Backbone as a ProteinNet text record, in pm:
[ID]
protein_1_A
[PRIMARY]
MQRRSFIKNGLTLSALALLSKSTLASFLNDPTYNIKMLTDTIGVFTEKGGTILFMIGKTGNIVVDAQFPDTAQHCIEALKTKNDQPFQLLVNTHHHGDHTAGNIAFKNLVAHVVAHENSKANQIAVAQKNKNEDKQLFPDETYTKTWNKKFDDETLALHYFGRGHTNGDSFVHFTKANIVHVGDLVFNRRHPFVDVAGGANITEWIQTLDKATKHFNEQTVYVCGHAGKGYDIIINKTDIVAFKTYLQNVLTVTKKAIKDGVSKADFLKNTTTIEGSPEWTGDGINRPLEAAWTELNPPIQQTTTTN
[TERTIARY]
8925.8	8898.3	8795.1	8815	8722.6	8593.8	8484.1	8352.4	8342.4	8393.3	8379.7	8454.9	8577.8	8655	8593.4	8530.3	8464.4	8351.5	8268.9	8158.6	8212.4	8314.9	8374	8426.2	8474.8	8531.9	8427.2	8299.1	8198.4	8104.6	8098.1	8003.9	7863.4	7769.8	7633.5	7540.9	7420.8	7322.2	7287.3	7283.4	7252.9	7363.2	7487.2	7599.5	7593.1	7551.9	7536.9	7437.2	7330.7	7226.1	7277.1	7385.3	7439.9	7532.1	7568.9	7658.3	7582.6	7654.9	7594.6	7568.4	7479.4	7446	7568.7	7653.2	7772.4	7870.6	7886.2	7976.8	7922.8	7790.1	7728	7742.7	7720.8	7734.3	7876.8	7972.5	8112.5	8143.2	8089.7	8112.9	8055.4	7931.6	7865.4	7929.1	7994.5	8059.7	8205.5	8255.9	8395.5	8421.3	8509	8529.8	8605.4	8575.2	8646.4	8769.3	8784.6	8898.1	9010.2	9123.2	9236.8	9297.5	9333.9	9403.2	9537.2	9641.3	9775.6	9834.4	9871.3	9929.6	10079.6	10126	10267.6	10338.4	10264.7	10311.5	10195.5	10209.7	10100.2	9976.6	9997.6	9886.1	9861.3	9951.9	9939.7	9928.5	9830.9	9811	9756.1	9740.4	9683.6	9556.8	9462.6	9335	9329.8	9307.8	9295.3	9166.6	9097	8979.5	8969.9	8919.5	8923.5	8949.8	9019.8	9060.1	9194.7	9229.4	9358.5	9372.6	9492.6	9521.3	9487.7	9428.3	9400.3	9505.1	9564.6	9655.3	9583.8	9596.9	9525.7	9613.2	9578.2	9640.3	9531.9	9543.8	9452.7	9512	9452.1	9508.4	9440.2	9508.8	9451.6	9333.5	9339.2	9232	9152	9183.9	9109.6	9185.9	9114.2	9171.9	9198.8	9302.6	9337.5	9329.4	9268.5	9255.5	9309.3	9391.9	9447.5	9389.7	9308.5	9232.8	9112.3	9014.1	8884	8820.8	8892.9	8838.5	8697.5	8600.7	8463.6	8368.1	8244.7	8153.7	8134.6	8118.9	8095.2	8219.5	8335.8	8458.1	8501.8	8473.8	8502.9	8423.2	8298.2	8215.6	8274	8328.6	8394.9	8513.8	8589.7	8705.5	8662.3	8558.8	8507.3	8464.3	8390.1	8341.7	8457.2	8557.3	8672.6	8750.9	8769.1	8844.8	8767.6	8637.1	8556.8	8572	8600	8621.1	8755.7	8846.7	8980.2	8990.5	8903.5	8915.4	8781.7	8731.3	8602.4	8617.3	8738.9	8760.9	8706.7	8677	8621.9	8727.2	8680	8769.9	8809	8937.7	8984.6	9011.7	9068.3	9114.2	9106.5	9063.1	9067.6	9155.8	9255.9	9347.6	9324.5	9321.8	9317.5	9452.7	9516.4	9645.2	9629.4	9515.1	9482.3	9333.4	9284.5	9139.6	9067.1	9135.2	9067.1	8964.4	8858.6	8744.2	8773.1	8873.5	8903.8	8980.4	9005.5	9068.8	8978.7	8879.1	8798.4	8648.3	8599.2	8453.7	8401.4	8486.1	8447.1	8446.2	8488.5	8484.6	8345.7	8244.2	8107	8067.2	8130.5	8099.5	8143.8	8234.9	8286.4	8208.8	8106.5	8027.8	7963.9	7977.5	7928.4	8004.9	8112.3	8195.9	8332.8	8387.3	8524.1	8523.4	8619.3	8624.6	8668.7	8772.8	8825.6	8874.6	8867.8	8924.3	9027.8	9148	9255.8	9315.4	9357.9	9422.1	9496.5	9578.8	9643.4	9536.7	9564.2	9464.9	9424.6	9518.4	9484.3	9397.8	9420.3	9338.3	9193.3	9171.4	9033.8	8971	9046.2	8993.3	8956.1	9039.5	9010.7	8888.1	8876.3	8758.9	8630.7	8631.6	8512.5	8481.9	8585.7	8565.8	8507.8	8560	8509.9	8366.2	8337.1	8201.4	8101.5	8141.3	8053.3	8030	8135.5	8122.5	8028.3	8038	7954.6	7819.7	7800.1	7676.4	7643.3	7746.2	7724	7787.2	7780.1	7836.2	7775.6	7648.4	7580.5	7635.1	7714.3	7770.9	7916	7960.6	8099.8	8111.5	8224.3	8263.3	8398.8	8397.9	8519.3	8607	8737.7	8826.1	8783	8791.3	8764.2	8893.5	9007.5	9139.2	9228.2	9306	9400.2	9534.2	9635.2	9768.2	9833.4	9945.3	10015.5	10144.7	10231.3	10360.4	10372.7	10344.2	10354.6	10240.5	10208.3	10103.4	10147.3	10142.2	10184.8	10085.2	10063.6	9980.1	10016.1	10017.9	10052.9	9927.9	9935.4	9827.5	9888.7	9847.7	9906.6	10058.6	10135.3	10281	10332.3	10242.8	10280	10256.8	10339.8	10320.2	10293.3	10185	10149.4	10194.7	10270.2	10320.8	10282.3	10224.5	10189.1	10284.4	10333	10427.6	10381	10396.4	10373.5	10505.9	10560.5	10690.2	10678.9	10556.6	10539.5	10446.2	10426.6	10334.3	10385.1	10291.6	10327.2	10211.4	10149.6	10031.1	9916.4	9908.1	9817.5	9896.7	9827	9894.9	9866.7	9816.1	9782.6	9810.7	9920.1	9952.4	10029.7	9986.6	10053.1	10132.9	10247.1	10317.3	10270.2	10213.7	10155.6	10244.5	10314.5	10422	10384.7	10375.5	10369.4	10515.3	10557.1	10700.6	10767.8	10703.1	10765.3	10776.9	10672	10674.7	10756.3	10775.3	10850	10784.9	10653.1	10574.2	10509	10522.4	10470.7	10371.8	10252.4	10158.3	10188.3	10224.9	10259.3	10142.7	10027.8	9914	9948.9	9913.2	9940.9	10064.9	10149.6	10277.7	10370.6	10337.4	10411.7	10311.7	10326.5	10255.2	10360.7	10355.9	10460.1	10445.2	10531.6	10533.1	10396.8	10333.5	10206.2	10205.1	10160.9	10157.5	10062.8	10108.8	10028.8	9927.6	9827.5	9739	9805.7	9817.8	9878.9	9768.5	9720.3	9602.4	9642.4	9659.9	9700.6	9597.1	9469.1	9363.3	9367.5	9418.5	9429.4	9564.5	9641.2	9767.1	9890.4	9880.1	9995.8	10102.5	10227.5	10340	10449.9	10490.6	10585.6	10724.1	10767.9	10899.1	10905.9	10804.3	10802.5	10777.1	10707.2	10683.3	10817.1	10908.3	11041.5	11111.5	11100.7	11162.7	11098.6	10967.5	10895.1	10941.6	10957.6	11004.9	11148.7	11228.4	11366.7	11371.1	11285.9	11278.6	11235.3	11141.6	11090.2	11198.8	11272.2	11375.3	11487.4	11507.6	11607.4	11554	11423.1	11363.8	11350.8	11302.6	11285.4	11415.8	11428.4	11556.4	11552.9	11664.3	11679	11587.4	11543.3	11459.7	11310.3	11274.8	11134.1	11061.4	10943.4	10855.5	10749.5	10728.4	10631.3	10511.4	10395.8	10274.2	10223.2	10203.1	10154.7	10009.3	9947	9805.7	9775.3	9866.8	9839.4	9968.1	9954.8	10069.1	10028.1	10123.5	10099.3	10082	10033.6	10010.2	10139.9	10134.8	10252.2	10340.9	10304.5	10383.9	10302.9	10374.5	10311.9	10289	10190.9	10169.5	10259.2	10327.2	10425.4	10562.2	10627	10748.5	10858.8	10976.5	11088	11149.5	11261.3	11324	11365.2	11410.8	11451.5	11336.5	11215.8	11097.4	11063.8	11083	11059.3	11153.9	11280.9	11381.4	11351.7	11307	11273.4	11158.4	11058.4	10946.4	10990.8	11077.7	11130.6	11206.5	11285.2	11356.7	11259.7	11151.9	11047.9	10992.3	10961.4	10907.9	11009.9	11135.8	11240.7	11247.3	11231.9	11234.9	11114.6	10999	10880.9	10909.1	10970.3	11004	11107.9	11204.4	11311.2	11257.3	11172.7	11120	11026.9	10958	10867.9	10946.6	11051.2	11136.9	11196	11241.1	11302.9	11202.3	11080.4	10977.8	10946.4	10936	10907.7	11022.9	11145.9	11264.1	11270.8	11231.2	11237.4	11120.3	11030.1	10918.4	10805.5	10799.5	10692.5	10562.1	10453.6	10325.3	10278.3	10193.6	10141.5	10064.4	9984.4	9904.3	9993.5	10099.7	10190.6	10268.2	10306.6	10380.6	10297.2	10172.8	10086.2	10051	10042.5	10005.1	10119.7	10241.8	10354.8	10440.8	10419.3	10499.8	10431.6	10490.4	10429.3	10506	10629.3	10709.8	10788	10830.6	10913.4	11057.4	11140.5	11280	11348.9	11414.4	11482.9	11400.5	11270.3	11181.5	11095.5	11156.7	11082.4	10984.1	10997.6	10906.7	10767.3	10754.8	10623.3	10555.4	10461.2	10391.9	10240.8	10164.9	10019.6	9958.5	9829.8	9759.3	9787.4	9742	9753	9875.4	9958.6	10081.6	10054.2	9941.1	9910.3	9883.6	9848.3	9820.1	9943.2	10057.6	10175.2	10231.8	10222.3	10278	10204.2	10071.9	9994.1	10018.6	10030.3	10058.2	10196.7	10294.4	10430	10433.8	10360.4	10356	10300.6	10192.8	10132.2	10226.2	10296.6	10387.9	10507.5	10560.4	10681.4	10651.7	10532.1	10494.3	10356.5	10345.3	10213.3	10152	10019.2	9953.3	9982.6	9992.8	10022.6	9901.4	9925.5	9817.1	9783.5	9657	9612.6	9607.1	9658.8	9655.7	9574.1	9513.2	9434.1	9495.7	9489.7	9542.5	9428.5	9441.2	9341.6	9407.6	9334.7	9388	9345.4
11180.5	11267.7	11200	11202.5	11137.4	11217.9	11147.3	11208.7	11328.3	11315.9	11423.2	11548.4	11530.5	11647.3	11709	11627.6	11677.2	11772.8	11729.5	11813.2	11937.9	11920.1	12033.1	12138.9	12095.5	12189.4	12255.9	12234.2	12318.2	12251.4	12118.5	12053.8	12068.1	12122.7	12144.8	12037	12032.9	11936.8	11961.8	12088.7	12118.3	12068.3	12077.2	12026.5	11875.1	11810.9	11665.5	11623.2	11702.4	11668.3	11670.3	11744.7	11755	11638.9	11560.4	11448.2	11336.2	11262.4	11144.8	11039.3	10944.3	10839.8	10758.4	10727	10646.9	10724.6	10854.3	10936.7	10955.1	10975.9	10992.4	10866.3	10751.9	10624.7	10606.2	10640.7	10628.6	10722.1	10842.8	10941.1	10895.3	10847.3	10806.3	10683	10601	10480.1	10502.3	10623.8	10653.3	10640.1	10550.3	10527.9	10642.1	10664.8	10766.3	10707.4	10578.1	10512.2	10486.1	10441.4	10407.6	10277	10191.5	10066.6	10067.4	10036.6	10026.5	9891.7	9812.2	9682.3	9698.3	9636.2	9637.5	9513.8	9403	9279.4	9226.5	9106.9	9047.7	9021.8	9003.3	8964.6	9059.2	9149.4	9238.7	9383.5	9455.3	9593.8	9678.5	9808.4	9901.3	9963.4	9986.5	10051.7	10180.2	10293.3	10420.5	10490.4	10545.4	10628.1	10733.9	10698.4	10789.4	10705.2	10765.3	10687.1	10621	10529.3	10463.5	10371.4	10364.9	10281.9	10134.6	10071.1	9927.6	9855.9	9751.6	9662.8	9530.3	9468.5	9342.8	9244.7	9116.8	9012	8929.4	8913.4	8829.4	8689.4	8596.1	8462.2	8360.2	8251.2	8143.8	8079.3	8074.1	8011	8110.4	8238.9	8339.2	8469.4	8573.9	8707.9	8749.2	8830.5	8887.5	9038.8	9102.8	9248.7	9301.3	9405.9	9467.8	9608.6	9626.8	9748.8	9763.1	9843.6	9841.4	9979	10087.2	10221.3	10233.3	10280.3	10303.2	10206.8	10192.1	10095.1	10115.2	10241.1	10263.2	10235.1	10278.4	10255.8	10109.7	10044.9	9901.5	9824.3	9865.4	9800.3	9820.5	9939.8	9963.8	9870.6	9851.9	9763.3	9619.4	9575.8	9439.8	9418	9512.9	9499.9	9498.6	9582.7	9588.1	9457.8	9400.4	9276.1	9158.5	9163.7	9057	9052.8	9168.6	9170.2	9110.8	9104.4	9050.1	8903.7	8858.4	8722	8680.1	8563.8	8517.7	8429.3	8422.7	8344.7	8419.3	8347	8412.6	8496	8575.6	8652.4	8565.6	8535	8447.2	8522.2	8642.2	8710.3	8861.3	8927.3	9072.7	9104.2	9187.2	9227	9373.9	9407.8	9548.2	9586.2	9690.7	9734.2	9797.9	9863.4	9920.7	9952.2	10012.9	10017.7	10138.3	10239.4	10364.3	10343.7	10425.4	10407.2	10418.4	10499	10510.6	10389.5	10293.6	10167.3	10046.5	10063.1	9948.5	9964.1	10086.2	10102.8	10021.2	10001.6	9922.7	9772.9	9728.2	9584.2	9526.8	9606.7	9557.8	9517.3	9578.1	9543.5	9401.5	9347	9211.8	9105.7	9149.1	9053.5	8950.7	8825.1	8710.8	8690.1	8767.6	8749.3	8693.1	8737.5	8700.2	8591.2	8499.7	8387.5	8432.2	8518.2	8560.5	8704.8	8771.1	8905.1	8894.8	8944.9	8933.1	9070.3	9090.3	9214.9	9186.7	9282	9269.6	9272.9	9206.3	9196.4	9333.9	9428.2	9562.4	9636.9	9609.1	9670.8	9627.8	9499.4	9451.1	9514.5	9519.9	9580	9726.2	9798	9938.2	9952.4	9864.2	9867.6	9850.9	9755.2	9727.3	9845.3	9900.2	10012.2	10133.7	10165.2	10280	10256.2	10135.2	10103.7	10112	10063.9	10072.2	10217.3	10298.3	10439.3	10510.3	10474.9	10538.3	10468.8	10358.5	10280.7	10237.9	10190.8	10144.3	10008	9921.9	9787.6	9711.8	9741.3	9670.6	9708.1	9813.6	9857.4	9811.7	9723.6	9680.1	9530.3	9495.8	9354.9	9343.9	9287.3	9281.7	9162.3	9171.5	9057.2	8934.1	8818.2	8693.5	8618.4	8672	8618.6	8734	8711	8812.1	8746.6	8830.7	8780.1	8879	8838.4	8922.1	8979.3	8894.2	8938.8	8913.1	8789.9	8755.9	8663.7	8665.9	8579.6	8545.8	8417.2	8374.4	8276.5	8287.7	8189.9	8189.3	8068.6	8052.8	8058.6	8134.1	8143.9	8119.6	8012.1	7974.3	7965.7	8038	8036	8158.8	8231	8349.6	8322.7	8380.6	8373.2	8512.2	8525.7	8653.4	8651.2	8752.3	8761.4	8894.9	8892.6	9013	9027.4	9149.3	9175.3	9292.4	9276.4	9385.8	9415.4	9536.1	9573.2	9673.3	9702.9	9795.3	9910.1	9997.6	10110	10209.1	10280	10381.1	10475.8	10469.6	10550.3	10517.4	10391.2	10341.7	10237.1	10160.6	10050	9915.3	9920.3	9795	9795.6	9861.1	9872.3	9751.2	9697.1	9582.4	9622.7	9556.9	9556.3	9429.9	9444.5	9331.3	9301.1	9188.2	9157.2	9041.6	9069.7	8963.7	8925	8812.7	8785.7	8754.3	8678.6	8646.1	8771	8847.9	8971.4	9080.1	9063.8	9159.7	9298.1	9297.8	9420.8	9427.2	9541.8	9558.1	9674.5	9647.5	9756.2	9800.3	9926.7	9978.1	10052.5	10057.8	10130.4	10275.5	10325.3	10464.3	10478.2	10376.9	10389.5	10483.8	10514.3	10615	10704.3	10835	10935.4	10999.2	10971.8	11019.6	11169.2	11248.2	11394.5	11456	11405	11458.6	11448.7	11554.4	11552.1	11441.8	11357.3	11241.9	11271.7	11186.7	11181.9	11090.6	11136.4	11057.7	11025.5	10903	10865.7	10829.3	10931.7	10909.7	10824.6	10852.1	10774.3	10628.2	10603.9	10467.3	10403.5	10463.1	10401.4	10449.2	10555.8	10604.9	10659.8	10648.7	10704.7	10734.8	10863	10902.7	10843.8	10843	10786.7	10640.2	10564.6	10422.4	10403.7	10497.2	10492.3	10491.7	10576.8	10582.1	10447	10386.6	10256.6	10147.8	10157	10059.4	10065.8	10186.3	10201.2	10152.8	10174	10127.1	9974.6	9909.3	9763.1	9714.1	9784.5	9744.4	9753.1	9863.8	9879.3	9778.2	9730.5	9626.1	9488.5	9469.8	9339.5	9317.4	9419.4	9408.8	9448.9	9419.3	9443.3	9565.7	9590	9710	9708.7	9590.5	9579.4	9585.3	9589.4	9589	9712.8	9687.6	9796.1	9815.7	9939.1	9969.5	10045.3	10020.9	10093.9	10156.8	10289.5	10357.2	10401.8	10435.7	10470.1	10604.5	10701.9	10838.8	10906.5	10999.8	11076.5	11221.5	11311.1	11452.2	11480.3	11598.2	11637.1	11630.5	11560.6	11547.3	11430	11354.6	11239.6	11111.1	10999.4	10871.2	10790.9	10701.3	10608	10484.9	10471.5	10364.5	10422.3	10369.4	10429.9	10325.2	10372	10281	10308.7	10241.9	10255.4	10399.3	10470.7	10609.8	10694.7	10668.9	10742.1	10705.1	10577.9	10533.9	10607.7	10611.3	10678.5	10827.6	10888.2	11030.7	11058.6	10970.2	10990.8	10968.9	10872	10850.3	10974.4	11034.2	11157.5	11271.1	11278.6	11379.2	11365.4	11243.5	11222.5	11263.7	11233	11275.6	11427.7	11492.4	11638.5	11699.4	11634.2	11679.3	11679.8	11571.9	11564.4	11669.9	11692.1	11788.6	11930.2	11975.1	12111.8	12125.8	12018.7	12023.2	12029.1	11949	11951	12090.5	12152	12284.5	12387.7	12380	12475.6	12459.2	12336.1	12310.1	12360.7	12333.9	12378	12530	12596.8	12743.4	12809.6	12730.8	12786.7	12841	12798.3	12842.2	12774.8	12850.4	12790.2	12699.2	12603	12511.9	12588.6	12686.6	12763.7	12838.3	12902.2	12975.3	12880.3	12766.2	12666.4	12619.1	12586.2	12536.6	12646.8	12771.7	12882.8	12926.2	12920.5	12979.1	12878.7	12749.6	12649.8	12614.9	12660.2	12639.2	12539.9	12511.1	12411	12329.5	12211.4	12126.3	12140.9	12202.1	12224.6	12092.1	12087.2	11965.8	11878.2	11906.6	11827.6	11921.2	11998.3	12097.9	12039	11909.9	11849.2	11828.7	11828.7	11809.8	11945.6	11969.1	12097.1	12073.1	12179.5	12166.3	12170.7	12138.9	12148.2	12026.1	12033	11919.2	11916.8	12022.9	12020.5	12013.6	12067.5	12065.2	11925.2	11832.9	11696.1	11632.5	11624.3	11565.6	11653.6	11787.9	11876.6	11862.7	11857.3	11843.7	11708.2	11605	11471.9	11467.6	11530.5	11533.7	11610.7	11722.8	11802.2	11719.4	11647.4	11564.6	11452.9	11394.9	11284.2	11330.3	11448.1	11497.4	11580.9	11631.6	11717.5	11676.8	11553.7	11502.5	11581.8	11588.3	11661.6	11598	11681.8	11631.9	11556.4	11434.7	11354	11400.2	11423.4	11463.3	11341.5	11356.9	11248.1	11292.7	11198.2	11228.9	11158.4	11219	11158.7	11139.3	11041	11015	11024.4	11077	11090.7	10971.8
8311	8426	8515.9	8648.5	8737.9	8750.4	8779	8777.6	8871.6	8994.2	9091.4	9047.2	9000.6	8958.3	8833.8	8747.9	8627	8666.2	8761.7	8808.4	8876.5	8958	9030.1	8934.8	8819.8	8724.2	8635.8	8665.7	8603.1	8505.2	8501.7	8410.9	8468.9	8391.7	8438.5	8385	8440.1	8392.2	8246.1	8206.9	8067.4	7976.1	8024.7	7945.6	7935.6	8043.2	8040.8	7933.2	7918.5	7822.2	7679.6	7654.4	7519.4	7483.7	7584.9	7557.8	7486.9	7402.5	7339.8	7445.4	7414	7511.2	7550	7452.5	7482.2	7569.7	7539.3	7618.9	7760	7770.4	7900.4	7984.1	7922.2	7993.4	8044.2	7958.5	7997.8	8113.3	8107.2	8212.8	8346.1	8342.6	8466.1	8527.7	8446.3	8496.8	8533.6	8511.5	8539.2	8688.9	8732.2	8875.1	8940.4	9068.4	9144.6	9212.9	9206.7	9271.6	9171	9226.7	9142	9190	9096.4	9126.8	9056.2	9132.3	9075.2	9113.7	9015.4	9042.3	9068.8	9177	9211.4	9158.7	9147.7	9085.1	9001.5	8948.3	8871.1	8957.7	9087.9	9175	9292.1	9319.6	9435.8	9388.7	9443.5	9402.9	9515	9488.6	9586.1	9528.8	9617.8	9585.4	9666.4	9599.2	9669.6	9626.3	9723.7	9696	9804.1	9921.4	10035.5	10159.6	10255	10371	10347.7	10434.6	10428.5	10308.7	10255.4	10138.9	10162.6	10063.1	10066.1	9981.9	10038.4	9965.7	9946.7	9829.1	9805.2	9728.1	9741.4	9661.2	9594	9463.3	9387.2	9383.5	9457.1	9469.6	9380.2	9357.4	9276.1	9346.1	9479.1	9555.4	9637.4	9626.1	9700.4	9710.8	9749.6	9757.1	9901.4	9918.1	10048.2	10036.6	10136.2	10136.8	10268.8	10262	10381.5	10395.2	10497.9	10528.4	10435.3	10483	10415.8	10395.4	10430.3	10411.9	10471.3	10390.8	10435	10363.5	10412.1	10349.3	10199.6	10154.5	10011.7	9928.4	9977	9899.8	9907	10020.4	10030	9925.9	9905.2	9803.5	9664.7	9638.5	9510.2	9492.9	9600.7	9596.2	9569.2	9638.5	9620.1	9475.2	9421.4	9284	9184.5	9209.4	9119.2	9122.3	9240.9	9251.5	9191.6	9200	9140.9	8988.5	8928.2	8783	8745.8	8842.6	8817.7	8854.8	8945.4	8997.1	9057.6	9018.5	9070.4	9194.2	9248.7	9369.8	9492.7	9600.5	9720.2	9794.2	9889	9973.6	10093.1	10101.5	10208.5	10338.8	10326	10446.5	10430.5	10538.4	10550.2	10670.4	10650.7	10758.2	10789.8	10918.6	10961.1	11019.4	10962.3	11016.2	11153.9	11178.2	11308.8	11308.9	11415.3	11436.7	11380.3	11331.9	11292.9	11182.4	11188.6	11101.3	10953.5	10915.2	10772.5	10720	10809.5	10771.1	10800.1	10889.1	10931.8	10914.6	10892.2	10877.5	10760.4	10659.2	10543.3	10566.1	10684.4	10714.6	10690.2	10725.9	10718.8	10577.2	10476.5	10337.3	10303.8	10385	10361.6	10440.5	10515.6	10593.7	10501.9	10537.1	10459.4	10328.2	10307.4	10188.7	10223.3	10337.1	10372.5	10479.5	10468.3	10562.5	10701.1	10706.8	10836.2	10830.1	10946.6	10964.1	11075.4	11049.9	11148.5	11177.8	11303	11346.2	11475.6	11517.9	11648	11757.3	11867.6	11974.4	12028.6	12034.3	12080.9	11980.1	11852.3	11748.4	11762.7	11785.2	11802.7	11926.5	12034.7	12157.9	12134.8	12060.7	12030.9	11941.1	11842.3	11754.4	11835.1	11924.2	12004.8	12096.5	12160.5	12252.6	12181.3	12063.4	11988	11942.8	11897.8	11852.4	11967.2	12083.3	12199.5	12240.3	12234.9	12268.3	12172.4	12043.7	11941.1	11922.1	11994.9	11987.5	11843.7	11773.3	11635.2	11610.9	11713.3	11698.9	11581.9	11550.6	11442.9	11305	11297.7	11170.4	11154.3	11243.7	11242.1	11211	11153.7	11140.7	11208.9	11330	11409.8	11369.1	11395	11367.9	11446.8	11381.9	11451.8	11483.2	11435.1	11467.9	11512.5	11618.6	11665	11694.8	11714.6	11749	11845.5	11904.3	12001.5	11944.3	11890.3	11836.9	11686.7	11644	11502.1	11462.3	11333	11275.7	11134.4	11097.4	10964	10904.8	10774.3	10705.6	10557.7	10500.2	10359.2	10272.4	10165	10067.2	9929.6	9863.5	9735.2	9752.7	9673.7	9687.8	9763.4	9830.1	9907.3	10055.5	10140.3	10284.8	10338.5	10412.6	10473.2	10619	10658.6	10795.3	10856.1	10974.9	11048.2	11166.3	11187.3	11295.7	11379.9	11510.7	11603.9	11672.2	11648.8	11703.7	11818.1	11861.8	11972.7	11937.9	12035	12017.2	11913.3	11852.6	11753.8	11735.4	11618.9	11586.1	11681.3	11723.4	11827.2	11906.8	11987.9	12056.7	11989.4	11864.2	11797	11648.6	11607.1	11464	11413.9	11301.6	11240.2	11116.8	11097.6	10969.1	10897.5	10778.7	10705.4	10585.3	10591.2	10496.9	10404.5	10275.3	10175.1	10148.9	10207.4	10219.3	10085.8	9999.3	9871.1	9783.4	9776.3	9697.8	9767.6	9899.8	9982.7	9979.4	10001.3	10008.4	10146.4	10212.4	10348.4	10353.7	10404.2	10435.2	10577.8	10594.2	10727	10790.9	10721.6	10776.5	10801.6	10920.3	10954.8	11042.2	11042	11111	11036.9	10911.1	10834.8	10761.9	10780.7	10702.1	10612.9	10484.1	10394.3	10368.6	10432.9	10419.2	10449.8	10550.4	10597.9	10749.7	10817.3	10963.1	11010.6	11101.3	11141.1	11251.2	11257.6	11373.4	11475	11597.1	11704.3	11804	11802.2	11880.3	12023.2	12104.9	12243.6	12317.2	12293.8	12359.1	12316.2	12194.5	12143.6	12169.8	12262.7	12303.6	12231	12151.2	12076.7	12170.7	12124.3	12198.1	12098.7	12087.7	11984.4	12009.5	12134.7	12167.4	12125.8	12159.7	12123.3	11973.8	11911.1	11766.4	11692.1	11736.5	11676.6	11690.6	11807.9	11832.3	11746.4	11729	11646.2	11501.2	11448.7	11311	11296.6	11399.2	11396.7	11391	11467.9	11464.2	11326.5	11264.9	11133.8	11026.9	11024.6	10921	10939.2	11060.4	11083.9	11044.8	11059.3	11027.5	10876.8	10805.2	10660.8	10592	10462.1	10396	10304.1	10238.5	10155.9	10033.6	9991.5	9872	9902.9	10029.7	10068.3	10013.8	9958.3	9913.9	10021.8	10061.4	10166	10107.9	10167.6	10133.3	10261.5	10259.6	10379.5	10361.3	10472.4	10469.3	10407.8	10426.4	10382	10336.7	10243.3	10195	10173.1	10185.2	10160.6	10012.9	9981.9	9843.7	9763.9	9652.4	9567.3	9603.6	9707.4	9749.7	9734.1	9728	9698.6	9825.7	9820.5	9931.7	9917.2	9804.6	9785.6	9817.4	9920.8	9973.4	9989.8	10034.1	10057.3	10193.9	10222.5	10353.9	10381.4	10278.8	10296.9	10349.9	10301.1	10348.2	10492.3	10527.4	10665.6	10759.7	10722	10804.6	10814.2	10705.2	10706.2	10802.6	10805.1	10896	11040.4	11062.1	11196.8	11244.9	11156	11189.9	11218.8	11140.9	11164.5	11306.8	11348.8	11483.1	11588.9	11564.4	11657.4	11665.7	11551.6	11549	11620.2	11609.9	11683.6	11833.5	11881.8	12024.1	12061.6	11974	12002.7	12018.4	11924.7	11933	12053.2	12088.2	12203.1	12333.7	12343.1	12463	12484.3	12375.4	12384.8	12435.6	12383.5	12426.4	12574.4	12618.8	12760.4	12846.8	12806	12880.5	12887	12777.7	12772.2	12843.8	12897	12971.9	12886.1	12760.2	12671.1	12713.2	12712.5	12747.8	12634.8	12668.8	12566.5	12460	12501	12405.6	12307.1	12358.4	12269.5	12179.4	12233.8	12155.7	12037.5	12063.5	11955.4	11856.8	11905.2	11818.9	11728.1	11779.6	11707.8	11631.4	11652.8	11582	11450.3	11341.6	11209.6	11124.3	11162.9	11092	11193.8	11152.4	11237	11190.8	11273.5	11235.9	11204.8	11089.4	11046.8	10955.3	10944	10857	10772.2	10683.3	10605.2	10505.6	10472.4	10374.2	10431.5	10562.8	10625	10635.2	10547.8	10541.7	10546.2	10529.6	10526.1	10664.7	10671.1	10798.4	10885.3	11008.4	11098.8	11186.8	11185.1	11263.3	11413.2	11457.4	11600.5	11653.6	11565	11612.6	11677.9	11608.7	11674.7	11784.9	11769.4	11870.1	12003.3	11997.5	12121	12186.2	12103.1	12157.1	12221.2	12156.4	12211.2	12342.8	12348.9	12471.7	12588.1	12561.4	12665.7	12708.7	12610.8	12640.3	12722.8	12690.1	12757	12880.9	12891	13002.7	13053.3	13102	13140	13254.1	13255.6	13365.1	13499.7	13600.6	13735.1	13787.6	13833.4	13886.3	14028	14051.1	14184.3	14276.3	14395.1	14491.6	14612.1	14673.6	14793.7	14912.8	15025.5	15148.3	15247	15324.6	15427.7	15564.3	15659	15795.5	15879.8
[MASK]
+++++++++++++++++++++++++++++++++++++++++++++++++++++++++++++++++++++++++++++++++++++++++++++++++++++++++++++++++++++++++++++++++++++++++++++++++++++++++++++++++++++++++++++++++++++++++++++++++++++++++++++++++++++++++++++++++++++++++++++++++++++++++++++++++++++++++++++++++++++++++++++++++++++++++++++++++++

């Protein structure tokens, strides 16, 4: 049982005092994170925030996404117990803080940080807005369409297929293992955050996922950033297609409401499910609905005339 859930379920300080020293030590050292190996060298780290994918290499380690500073440190410590090689590369699938705030934990540890050029621009813009540039480790390498590099007997390939969750989302492909981290381009049975301010576009998101499923093959294993309760962050093409259909359904119900003359307030208040995608439940439904409304019914731009 993990330490946090143990405490939540009613373990008191007095109860702790009754534990033997060995049991207490084991309890206090019980990690809150989970590591699952997908191959002998590639695995996923989950704790809080977006899923981390990693490769333990003969000459160094690769980490994809970094969660938060504290959880990134847990990941670093866990990987050090598996391999004493240095960290060669940190990849950011996109700029959001639950995927990049932990970059700072890799400062002076990792040789390079790479992301799409728009992701880096977004990271910098958000940090400047929040006045916390000193708490960030920004990418020192960027790309526009594709990026490839060989590590040991594995080749890492980054692809940008267009706008989606943001305007800088990468598909990160370990080509030999045929494992792809899709970041937040897929929310497995969970309502997604659609970062309109960060360049998101639902219509293009659908097209981006379509390009991805055509590029990768039927055997590809995908890892997504987030999943709904009872669902896994390790997914397949069927899950990608299901999420693409969900996004299409979001646009469909929004178009219908606009056509029927429903007000935005009533639409957001009364829409509790997405017709055609019953597996997407729980909170957060207003996030894609509001983004879809703005995309399909943009505010009228005011123009000025001069005499």
